[in-house]
C-alpha positions as CSV (number, residue, x, y, z in Angstrom):
1,M,10.6,1.3,-8.5
2,K,8.6,3.8,-6.5
3,T,10.4,5.2,-3.5
4,K,9.3,6.9,-0.3
5,R,11.7,9.7,-1.0
6,G,10.2,10.2,-4.5
7,W,6.7,10.3,-3.0
8,D,7.8,12.9,-0.4
9,K,9.2,15.1,-3.2
10,S,6.2,14.6,-5.5
11,E,3.6,16.4,-3.3
12,Q,1.0,13.9,-4.6
13,T,-1.3,11.8,-2.6
14,L,-0.1,8.2,-2.2
15,D,-2.8,6.7,-4.5
16,K,-1.8,9.1,-7.3
17,Y,2.0,8.5,-6.9
18,L,1.9,4.7,-6.8
19,T,1.3,2.7,-9.9
20,I,-0.5,-0.7,-9.7
21,G,2.0,-3.5,-10.4
22,E,5.1,-1.4,-9.7
23,P,7.6,-2.4,-6.9
24,V,8.3,-0.1,-4.0
25,D,11.4,0.4,-2.0
26,G,12.0,-0.6,1.6
27,E,11.2,2.8,3.0
28,M,7.8,2.7,1.3
29,Y,7.1,-0.7,2.7
30,D,8.1,0.6,6.2
31,Y,5.6,3.5,5.7
32,F,2.8,1.0,5.0
33,C,3.7,-0.9,8.1
34,G,3.8,2.2,10.3
35,V,0.4,3.9,9.5
36,L,-1.4,2.8,12.6
37,P,-1.2,-0.9,13.1
38,P,-1.6,-2.4,9.6
39,A,-5.1,-3.6,8.7
40,M,-3.4,-6.8,7.6
41,M,0.3,-7.8,7.7
42,T,1.7,-11.2,6.8
43,S,4.9,-12.3,5.0
44,E,3.0,-11.8,1.7
45,I,0.7,-8.8,2.2
46,V,0.6,-5.5,4.0
47,Q,-2.3,-3.1,4.1
48,I,-2.2,0.4,5.5
49,G,-4.1,0.5,8.8
50,E,-6.4,3.3,7.9
51,P,-9.1,2.5,5.4
52,F,-8.8,4.5,2.1
53,D,-12.6,4.4,1.5
54,C,-15.5,2.0,1.3
55,D,-16.4,-0.3,-1.6
56,G,-19.9,-0.4,-3.1
57,N,-20.9,-2.9,-0.4
58,G,-19.9,-0.7,2.5
59,K,-16.7,-2.6,3.3
60,D,-13.5,-0.8,4.0
61,I,-10.8,-0.8,1.3
62,Y,-7.1,-0.4,1.9
63,Q,-3.9,0.6,0.0
64,T,-2.1,-2.7,-0.4
65,L,1.3,-4.2,-1.1
66,V,2.0,-7.8,-1.9
67,K,5.2,-9.7,-2.1
68,K,6.0,-10.9,-5.7
69,D,9.3,-12.4,-6.7
70,G,11.0,-11.0,-3.6
71,D,9.8,-7.4,-4.1
72,W,6.9,-5.6,-2.5
73,V,4.5,-4.5,-5.2
74,Y,1.6,-2.1,-5.0
75,I,-1.7,-3.7,-6.1
76,G,-4.0,-0.8,-5.4
77,I,-6.9,-0.2,-3.1
78,V,-8.6,-3.4,-2.2
79,N,-10.7,-5.1,0.4
80,K,-9.0,-6.5,3.5
81,G,-7.0,-9.6,2.8
82,N,-7.2,-9.4,-1.0
């Protein structure tokens, strides 16, 4: 499980620290919710409010967590709502 505390100590960028498919702790979930208003936030998905970049079609992409089996899991940098 990736933790907010571990990220703080790692001195890595968030996209380098997180591993796709790995769960994150509650503090990391809170961080995702607190970066501006989230781009998307439901009971099943939360996306950091600031776009990470644009995809090949000029649409914003976001660092994203989804709820799987009761855990918040990092799924990478995806389009809004994916």
